[in-house]
C-alpha positions, 0 to 999 in steps of 0.5 A: 611880563611887567603886568604880570610881575606887578599883578603877583606883587599886588597878590602877595601884598594882599595875601600878606595883609589878609593873613595878618588880619586873621591875627585878631582871632589869636591870643592876645600877645600874638595878636598884638604882634601881628596887628603891629606887623599888619599896620606896618605892612599897610603903612609901607604899601600905602603911605610910606613909598607912594613913588613905588605905586606911582612908578608901577602904575606908570609902567603898566600904562606904558607901551611896554617898549624899552624906550618907555621903560628907560624913560619912565624909570629915569623920571622916577630915579629923579623923583627919588633924588628929590626925596633924597633932597627933601629928607636930607634937608629935614634931617639937617634942620632937625640936627640944627634945631637940636644943636647937634653939630656932631650929628650934622657933621656926620650927616653931611659926611654921609651925604658927601660919600654917598654922592661921591659913590653915586658919581663913580657908579653913574660913570661905571653905568655909562661905560657899561651901557655904551660898551656892554649892554645890548638891552638899550640900558634897561638894566642900568636904568633899573640899577640907577633907580634902585640906587636913588630909591634905597638912599631915599628910603634910608633917609625917610627911616632916619626921619621916622626913627627921629619922629620928624614928620616927612611929608613928601616934597610934592605935598609942599607944592 
């Protein structure tokens, strides 16, 4: 099932890239817009979120059991947490270098509120997993991964918006 889903996601991405590539034959303004879209899609698929690629590859290479799904998903949730911390530190450094105290305060408030939300959500997930989820935690693990991935991407996009070079924490090793 997961292999089929990953295959279809890849096929859709290829179709999007191919259809956007046909824009070069169109008139100039539309061609530029479509080329920009194509570049954006390509960047998103290949460079911006490499953890998605690694995660899907790990799932495809797994034995397909619930235990391996939960384990892989938990590992990648931790990797997204590292991305959150890395991009938060980049933003914090940016605001410090710009002497933007208001931006720094707002960033810290945002992070504190997000962490409080995560703590409550994790409590709820633990409660749900122990009492109501017969699937061995697969849905809860997927929800946790999405929670951390979404926050990491939000911070990555803020770094991108501010022109901050946000290479992965793994690249710094």
